[in-house]
VEXPA-563079 format. One line per 5 residues: number of its first residue (from 1); their letters; for each residue x, y, z of C-alpha. Coordinates in nm, 4 decimals. Example, Ala and Ser with C-alpha at 12.3 -4.5 7.8 and 13.67 -1.06 7.14 Angstrom:
1 = AS = 1.2300,-0.4500,0.7800  1.3670,-0.1060,0.7140
//
This chain:
1 = MRNQF = -0.0177,0.0119,0.0064  0.2851,0.2372,0.0685  0.4401,0.1867,-0.2278  0.1254,0.2167,-0.4517  0.0385,0.5576,-0.2497
6 = VKALV = 0.3891,0.7188,-0.3345  0.4047,0.6125,-0.6900  0.0414,0.8004,-0.7039  0.1908,1.1110,-0.6088  0.4705,1.1029,-0.8508
11 = ATSLT = 0.2701,0.9865,-1.1207  0.0390,1.2951,-1.1606  0.2943,1.5446,-1.3015  -0.0116,1.8195,-1.2396  -0.0784,1.7422,-0.8903
16 = VTLAA = 0.2899,1.7596,-0.7860  0.3700,2.0868,-1.0277  0.0907,2.2668,-0.8934  0.2234,2.3811,-0.5340  0.2897,2.0615,-0.3341
21 = CGGGG = 0.0886,1.8168,-0.0915  -0.0277,1.7856,0.2479  -0.3734,1.7457,0.4020  -0.6303,1.8614,0.6441  -0.8304,1.5669,0.7901
26 = GSSGG = -1.0380,1.5149,0.4750  -1.1463,1.9048,0.5311  -1.1568,2.1631,0.2573  -0.8314,2.3230,0.4021  -0.9846,2.6702,0.4404
31 = SAGSA = -1.0804,2.8743,0.7252  -1.3988,2.7292,0.8686  -1.6052,2.8454,0.6261  -1.5807,3.1932,0.7202  -1.6869,3.3728,0.3928
36 = TSTLS = -1.7756,3.2797,0.0370  -1.5560,3.5030,-0.1977  -1.7239,3.6519,-0.4875  -1.3835,3.7528,-0.6543  -1.2059,3.6032,-0.9401
41 = FPFKS = -0.9024,3.4233,-0.8963  -0.6007,3.3943,-1.1189  -0.5466,3.0147,-1.1413  -0.3371,2.9798,-1.4779  -0.1207,3.2689,-1.3575
46 = AFVTS = -0.0656,3.1257,-1.0041  -0.0072,2.7465,-1.1782  0.2685,2.9117,-1.4006  0.4405,3.0904,-1.1434  0.4581,2.8391,-0.8972
51 = TAAGF = 0.5783,2.5881,-1.1711  0.8644,2.8136,-1.2575  0.9755,2.9170,-0.9045  0.9598,2.6013,-0.7934  0.8927,2.5110,-0.4223
56 = TKSGT = 0.9862,2.2943,-0.0843  0.6896,2.2248,0.1807  0.6704,1.9779,0.4980  0.4259,1.8840,0.6590  0.2347,1.6088,0.8897
61 = VSGSC = 0.0985,1.3043,0.8472  -0.2483,1.1861,1.0128  -0.5180,0.9441,0.9041  -0.4187,0.5363,0.8745  -0.0534,0.6299,0.8917
66 = SGTVN = 0.1061,0.9407,1.1416  0.4406,1.1113,1.0975  0.6144,1.3670,0.8849  0.6791,1.4422,0.5036  0.8767,1.6795,0.2845
71 = LTMAP = 0.8408,1.7744,-0.0853  1.0751,1.9760,-0.3399  1.0069,2.0622,-0.6634  1.3045,2.2414,-0.8250  1.2182,2.5514,-1.0457
76 = ASTSA = 1.1468,2.4268,-1.4026  1.4001,2.5501,-1.5707  1.5879,2.2807,-1.7565  1.6060,2.2384,-2.1106  1.4037,1.8797,-2.2332
81 = TFEGT = 1.2265,1.7425,-2.4707  0.9338,1.5333,-2.3791  0.7376,1.2763,-2.6246  0.8772,1.4828,-2.9313  0.7912,1.8498,-2.7678
86 = AGLSA = 1.0735,2.0593,-2.6826  1.0571,2.2359,-2.3575  1.1161,2.2379,-1.9640  1.1832,1.9784,-1.6889  1.2167,1.9671,-1.3228
91 = AVTIT = 1.3029,1.7480,-1.0524  1.0548,1.6126,-0.7733  1.1591,1.4725,-0.4485  0.9080,1.3326,-0.2019  1.0558,1.1880,0.1429
96 = GTYTN = 0.8852,1.0831,0.4369  0.8829,0.9080,0.7788  0.5740,0.7034,0.9728  0.5830,0.6160,1.3518  0.3128,0.3789,1.2868
101 = CTPAS = 0.3383,0.1773,0.9154  0.5661,-0.0032,0.7280  0.7992,0.0811,0.5887  0.8749,0.3400,0.8274  1.0250,0.5609,0.5484
106 = FAVSA = 1.0077,0.6590,0.1926  1.1688,0.8621,-0.0644  1.0942,0.8928,-0.4373  1.1813,1.0904,-0.7113  1.0128,1.1760,-1.0736
111 = TNYYD = 1.0616,1.4561,-1.3315  0.7893,1.6628,-1.4418  0.7923,1.7971,-1.8277  0.6130,2.1214,-1.9460  0.5885,2.2935,-2.2984
116 = TNYIP = 0.7686,2.6626,-2.3268  0.4422,2.7598,-2.1800  0.4900,2.5812,-1.8478  0.1523,2.3338,-1.9159  0.2624,1.9897,-1.8322
121 = LGNSG = 0.3362,1.7378,-2.0995  0.3527,1.4444,-1.8594  0.6301,1.3045,-1.6190  0.8718,1.0204,-1.5483  0.9263,0.8364,-1.1871
126 = GQYAV = 0.7269,0.5863,-1.0584  0.5267,0.5674,-1.3814  0.5458,0.7219,-1.7368  0.2621,0.9489,-1.7559  0.1614,1.1096,-2.0575
131 = YTTAI = -0.1473,1.3663,-2.1109  -0.3838,1.2210,-2.3994  -0.4475,1.5464,-2.4725  -0.3236,1.9215,-2.4395  -0.4745,1.9832,-2.0746
136 = TIPTS = -0.7122,2.2579,-2.0424  -0.6100,2.5486,-1.7251  -0.8264,2.8060,-1.6986  -0.7363,3.1500,-1.6886  -0.9481,3.2711,-1.3787
141 = LKVGD = -1.1864,3.0596,-1.1483  -1.4596,3.1445,-0.9151  -1.5861,2.9879,-0.5848  -1.8294,2.7110,-0.6846  -1.6746,2.6506,-1.0604
146 = TGIIG = -1.6115,2.2930,-1.1316  -1.4410,2.1512,-1.4618  -1.2336,1.8873,-1.6378  -0.8292,1.9186,-1.6865  -0.7502,1.6350,-1.8615
151 = TENLY = -0.6537,1.2869,-1.8590  -0.3120,1.1325,-1.8178  -0.2237,0.7538,-1.9751  0.0260,0.5861,-1.7139  0.2465,0.3476,-1.8532
156 = TSNTK = 0.5038,0.1048,-1.6818  0.8285,0.2330,-1.8884  0.8658,0.4963,-2.1586  0.7927,0.2529,-2.4340  0.4621,0.2886,-2.3580
161 = LTLAG = 0.3694,-0.1059,-2.4533  0.1980,-0.1764,-2.1365  -0.0643,0.0839,-1.9865  -0.0809,0.0755,-1.6068  -0.3946,0.2821,-1.6033
166 = RNDLS = -0.5029,0.6605,-1.6193  -0.5587,0.9073,-1.4252  -0.8791,1.1674,-1.4800  -0.8301,1.5296,-1.3730  -1.0668,1.7645,-1.2290
171 = YVVEA = -1.1385,2.0450,-1.0102  -1.3942,2.2467,-0.7605  -1.3412,2.5922,-0.6589  -1.4373,2.6104,-0.2685  -1.5132,2.8886,-0.0181
176 = DTAST = -1.2422,3.0301,0.1968  -1.2691,3.3727,0.2982  -1.3635,3.7013,0.1466  -1.0455,3.7351,-0.0171  -0.9344,3.3752,-0.0680
181 = AIVNL = -1.0680,3.0546,-0.2229  -0.9513,2.7038,-0.2184  -0.9078,2.5119,-0.5441  -0.9212,2.1387,-0.5220  -0.7672,1.9260,-0.7444
186 = IINTY = -0.9088,1.6089,-0.7805  -0.7236,1.3082,-0.9129  -0.9183,0.9765,-0.9905  -0.6665,0.6758,-1.0788  -0.8366,0.4069,-1.2569
191 = NPGGS = -0.6362,0.0655,-1.3453  -0.6076,-0.0629,-1.7077  -0.9971,-0.2478,-1.6548  -1.1242,0.0863,-1.5796  -1.1608,0.0008,-1.2294
196 = LTQTE = -1.1276,0.3198,-0.9450  -0.8305,0.2564,-0.7450  -0.7598,0.5488,-0.5569  -0.8877,0.9079,-0.5419  -0.6482,1.2137,-0.4016
201 = QNRYR = -0.7614,1.5857,-0.3454  -0.5088,1.8425,-0.3409  -0.6151,2.1788,-0.1953  -0.4536,2.5192,-0.2519  -0.4953,2.8057,-0.1332
206 = IGATG = -0.5584,3.1028,-0.3665  -0.5805,3.4851,-0.3643  -0.7419,3.7589,-0.6042  -0.3738,3.8453,-0.7479  -0.2271,3.5111,-0.6470
211 = PWVLV = -0.0136,3.3451,-0.5597  -0.1072,3.0099,-0.4065  0.0160,2.7926,-0.1258  -0.0425,2.4061,-0.0700  -0.2918,2.3241,0.2090
216 = SIDYQ = -0.3556,1.9362,0.1842  -0.3447,1.6512,0.0122  -0.6190,1.3889,0.1231  -0.5581,1.0763,-0.0393  -0.7953,0.7509,-0.0251
221 = SGTTA = -0.7174,0.4157,-0.1803  -1.0348,0.2452,-0.3486  -1.3467,0.3018,-0.1458  -1.2360,0.2313,0.2491  -0.9379,0.0716,0.2057
226 = HHEVW = -0.6797,0.3275,0.3058  -0.6951,0.6905,0.3888  -0.4024,0.9314,0.4849  -0.4093,1.3027,0.4896  -0.1285,1.5196,0.4558
231 = TMN = -0.1290,1.8823,0.6340  0.1467,2.1295,0.4997  0.3049,2.3764,0.7046
//
Protein backbone atom coordinates (compact mmCIF):
# COMPACT_ATOMS: atom_id res chain seq x y z
CA MET A 1 0.00 0.00 0.00
CA ARG A 2 2.79 2.43 0.84
CA ASN A 3 4.50 1.94 -2.52
CA GLN A 4 1.21 2.33 -4.39
CA PHE A 5 0.49 5.59 -2.59
CA VAL A 6 3.89 7.12 -3.21
CA LYS A 7 3.85 6.13 -6.87
CA ALA A 8 0.49 7.83 -7.20
CA LEU A 9 1.97 11.11 -6.02
CA VAL A 10 4.78 11.16 -8.55
CA ALA A 11 2.61 9.80 -11.37
CA THR A 12 0.49 12.93 -11.58
CA SER A 13 2.67 15.69 -12.94
CA LEU A 14 0.05 18.39 -12.62
CA THR A 15 -0.59 17.54 -8.97
CA VAL A 16 3.01 17.68 -7.88
CA THR A 17 3.60 20.76 -10.00
CA LEU A 18 0.85 22.90 -8.65
CA ALA A 19 2.35 23.79 -5.32
CA ALA A 20 3.01 20.81 -3.07
CA CYS A 21 0.84 18.48 -1.06
CA GLY A 22 -0.56 17.89 2.40
CA GLY A 23 -3.88 17.39 4.13
CA GLY A 24 -6.40 18.48 6.69
CA GLY A 25 -8.36 15.57 8.05
CA GLY A 26 -10.48 15.44 4.92
CA SER A 27 -11.65 19.02 5.40
CA SER A 28 -11.58 21.68 2.72
CA GLY A 29 -8.45 23.23 4.15
CA GLY A 30 -10.22 26.59 4.31
CA SER A 31 -10.75 28.80 7.33
CA ALA A 32 -13.88 27.17 8.75
CA GLY A 33 -16.11 28.56 6.02
CA SER A 34 -15.80 32.10 7.33
CA ALA A 35 -16.97 33.67 4.06
CA THR A 36 -17.66 32.99 0.42
CA SER A 37 -15.67 35.24 -1.89
CA THR A 38 -17.22 36.70 -5.03
CA LEU A 39 -13.80 37.52 -6.50
CA SER A 40 -12.10 35.96 -9.52
CA PHE A 41 -8.86 34.10 -8.86
CA PRO A 42 -5.92 33.83 -11.29
CA PHE A 43 -5.66 30.05 -11.59
CA LYS A 44 -3.38 29.86 -14.62
CA SER A 45 -0.95 32.60 -13.62
CA ALA A 46 -0.65 31.14 -10.11
CA PHE A 47 0.15 27.77 -11.61
CA VAL A 48 2.75 29.18 -14.01
CA THR A 49 4.42 31.24 -11.28
CA SER A 50 4.66 28.22 -8.97
CA THR A 51 6.03 26.01 -11.73
CA ALA A 52 8.68 28.50 -12.79
CA ALA A 53 9.84 29.19 -9.23
CA GLY A 54 9.62 25.72 -7.68
CA PHE A 55 8.93 25.16 -3.99
CA THR A 56 9.73 23.20 -0.85
CA LYS A 57 7.03 22.07 1.58
CA SER A 58 6.94 20.00 4.77
CA GLY A 59 4.03 18.73 6.78
CA THR A 60 2.47 16.18 9.08
CA VAL A 61 0.68 12.94 8.22
CA SER A 62 -2.55 11.76 9.81
CA GLY A 63 -5.13 9.08 9.13
CA SER A 64 -4.20 5.44 8.58
CA CYS A 65 -0.55 6.41 9.12
CA SER A 66 1.07 9.16 11.18
CA GLY A 67 4.38 10.92 10.60
CA THR A 68 6.05 13.68 8.61
CA VAL A 69 6.58 14.42 4.92
CA ASN A 70 8.79 16.70 2.80
CA LEU A 71 8.24 17.63 -0.85
CA THR A 72 10.56 19.61 -3.12
CA MET A 73 10.05 20.61 -6.73
CA ALA A 74 12.94 22.33 -8.47
CA PRO A 75 12.23 25.32 -10.73
CA ALA A 76 11.18 24.31 -14.24
CA SER A 77 14.23 25.75 -15.93
CA THR A 78 16.06 22.79 -17.48
CA SER A 79 15.72 22.39 -21.26
CA ALA A 80 14.19 19.04 -22.14
CA THR A 81 12.20 17.23 -24.80
CA PHE A 82 9.24 15.02 -23.90
CA GLU A 83 7.30 12.96 -26.42
CA GLY A 84 8.81 15.02 -29.23
CA THR A 85 7.93 18.41 -27.72
CA ALA A 86 10.73 20.75 -26.72
CA GLY A 87 10.23 22.44 -23.37
CA LEU A 88 11.36 22.36 -19.76
CA SER A 89 11.72 19.91 -16.90
CA ALA A 90 11.80 19.99 -13.11
CA ALA A 91 12.93 17.37 -10.61
CA VAL A 92 10.54 16.35 -7.81
CA THR A 93 11.55 14.65 -4.54
CA ILE A 94 9.23 13.32 -1.83
CA THR A 95 10.49 11.89 1.47
CA GLY A 96 8.66 10.90 4.62
CA THR A 97 8.72 8.96 7.87
CA TYR A 98 5.98 7.07 9.70
CA THR A 99 5.58 6.23 13.36
CA ASN A 100 3.01 3.45 12.93
CA CYS A 101 3.30 2.08 9.39
CA THR A 102 5.64 -0.19 7.43
CA PRO A 103 8.00 0.73 5.87
CA ALA A 104 8.93 3.39 8.40
CA SER A 105 10.25 5.76 5.73
CA PHE A 106 10.14 6.39 2.00
CA ALA A 107 11.95 8.43 -0.64
CA VAL A 108 10.89 8.81 -4.27
CA SER A 109 11.81 11.09 -7.14
CA ALA A 110 10.35 12.02 -10.50
CA THR A 111 10.80 14.49 -13.34
CA ASN A 112 7.97 16.71 -14.57
CA TYR A 113 7.92 17.93 -18.19
CA TYR A 114 6.32 21.09 -19.60
CA ASP A 115 6.10 22.94 -22.86
CA THR A 116 7.69 26.40 -23.13
CA ASN A 117 4.55 27.97 -21.62
CA TYR A 118 4.79 25.75 -18.50
CA ILE A 119 1.82 23.60 -19.49
CA PRO A 120 2.39 20.02 -18.25
CA LEU A 121 3.14 17.33 -20.82
CA GLY A 122 3.69 14.39 -18.47
CA ASN A 123 6.30 12.93 -16.15
CA SER A 124 8.63 10.06 -15.48
CA GLY A 125 9.28 8.47 -12.11
CA GLY A 126 7.28 5.69 -10.47
CA GLN A 127 5.45 5.42 -13.80
CA TYR A 128 5.64 7.10 -17.19
CA ALA A 129 2.69 9.50 -17.50
CA VAL A 130 1.51 11.23 -20.68
CA TYR A 131 -1.48 13.52 -21.17
CA THR A 132 -3.74 12.17 -23.88
CA THR A 133 -4.50 15.68 -25.20
CA ALA A 134 -3.38 19.19 -24.31
CA ILE A 135 -4.72 19.93 -20.83
CA THR A 136 -7.00 22.82 -19.93
CA ILE A 137 -5.88 25.28 -17.24
CA PRO A 138 -8.52 28.06 -16.87
CA THR A 139 -7.27 31.62 -16.76
CA SER A 140 -9.48 32.52 -13.79
CA LEU A 141 -11.92 30.81 -11.43
CA LYS A 142 -14.59 31.71 -8.88
CA VAL A 143 -15.96 29.87 -5.85
CA GLY A 144 -18.33 27.18 -7.07
CA ASP A 145 -16.63 26.64 -10.43
CA THR A 146 -15.96 23.06 -11.50
CA GLY A 147 -14.31 21.60 -14.57
CA ILE A 148 -12.22 18.96 -16.28
CA ILE A 149 -8.46 19.46 -16.66
CA GLY A 150 -7.57 16.36 -18.65
CA THR A 151 -6.63 12.69 -18.69
CA GLU A 152 -3.18 11.24 -18.17
CA ASN A 153 -2.29 7.74 -19.38
CA LEU A 154 0.05 5.81 -17.09
CA TYR A 155 2.58 3.33 -18.48
CA THR A 156 5.07 1.01 -16.84
CA SER A 157 7.94 2.57 -18.85
CA ASN A 158 8.70 5.14 -21.54
CA THR A 159 8.31 2.46 -24.20
CA LYS A 160 4.54 2.76 -23.56
CA LEU A 161 4.09 -0.93 -24.34
CA THR A 162 2.16 -1.67 -21.15
CA LEU A 163 -0.68 0.54 -19.94
CA ALA A 164 -0.77 0.77 -16.13
CA GLY A 165 -3.96 2.84 -15.91
CA ARG A 166 -5.01 6.46 -16.15
CA ASN A 167 -5.55 9.61 -14.09
CA ASP A 168 -8.65 11.76 -14.63
CA LEU A 169 -8.04 15.30 -13.36
CA SER A 170 -10.76 17.78 -12.43
CA TYR A 171 -11.22 20.72 -10.06
CA VAL A 172 -13.70 22.32 -7.67
CA VAL A 173 -13.27 25.84 -6.25
CA GLU A 174 -14.30 25.89 -2.58
CA ALA A 175 -15.16 28.76 -0.22
CA ASP A 176 -12.45 29.99 2.16
CA THR A 177 -12.55 33.70 3.13
CA ALA A 178 -13.84 36.94 1.63
CA SER A 179 -10.54 37.41 -0.20
CA THR A 180 -9.30 33.85 -0.81
CA ALA A 181 -10.58 30.54 -2.18
CA ILE A 182 -9.50 26.89 -2.11
CA VAL A 183 -8.75 25.22 -5.45
CA ASN A 184 -9.34 21.50 -4.96
CA LEU A 185 -7.57 19.49 -7.66
CA ILE A 186 -9.07 16.00 -7.77
CA ILE A 187 -7.27 13.03 -9.30
CA ASN A 188 -9.16 9.80 -9.83
CA THR A 189 -6.85 6.91 -10.73
CA TYR A 190 -8.13 3.87 -12.62
CA ASN A 191 -6.49 0.55 -13.38
CA PRO A 192 -6.22 -0.76 -16.96
CA GLY A 193 -9.60 -2.45 -16.55
CA GLY A 194 -11.29 0.85 -15.76
CA SER A 195 -11.87 0.31 -12.02
CA LEU A 196 -11.26 3.21 -9.64
CA THR A 197 -8.27 2.42 -7.42
CA GLN A 198 -7.61 5.71 -5.63
CA THR A 199 -8.77 9.29 -5.24
CA GLU A 200 -6.51 12.17 -4.33
CA GLN A 201 -7.63 15.70 -3.44
CA ASN A 202 -4.99 18.44 -3.49
CA ARG A 203 -6.09 21.76 -2.02
CA TYR A 204 -4.41 25.12 -2.63
CA ARG A 205 -5.32 28.48 -1.08
CA ILE A 206 -5.32 31.26 -3.67
CA GLY A 207 -5.73 35.04 -3.42
CA ALA A 208 -7.24 37.45 -5.93
CA THR A 209 -3.78 38.49 -7.14
CA GLY A 210 -2.07 35.15 -6.52
CA PRO A 211 0.06 33.29 -5.76
CA TRP A 212 -1.32 30.14 -4.16
CA VAL A 213 -0.16 27.99 -1.27
CA LEU A 214 -0.58 24.26 -0.89
CA VAL A 215 -2.90 23.38 2.01
CA SER A 216 -3.31 19.61 1.89
CA ILE A 217 -3.40 16.27 0.13
CA ASP A 218 -6.23 13.93 1.04
CA TYR A 219 -5.62 10.43 -0.29
CA GLN A 220 -8.01 7.46 -0.34
CA SER A 221 -7.30 4.07 -1.85
CA GLY A 222 -10.36 2.38 -3.31
CA THR A 223 -13.45 3.18 -1.25
CA THR A 224 -12.42 2.61 2.37
CA ALA A 225 -9.18 0.60 2.26
CA HIS A 226 -6.75 3.39 3.11
CA HIS A 227 -7.24 7.05 3.97
CA GLU A 228 -4.35 9.40 4.66
CA VAL A 229 -4.04 13.18 4.90
CA TRP A 230 -0.95 15.36 4.59
CA THR A 231 -1.24 18.77 6.27
CA MET A 232 1.39 21.19 5.01
CA ASN A 233 3.13 23.85 7.06
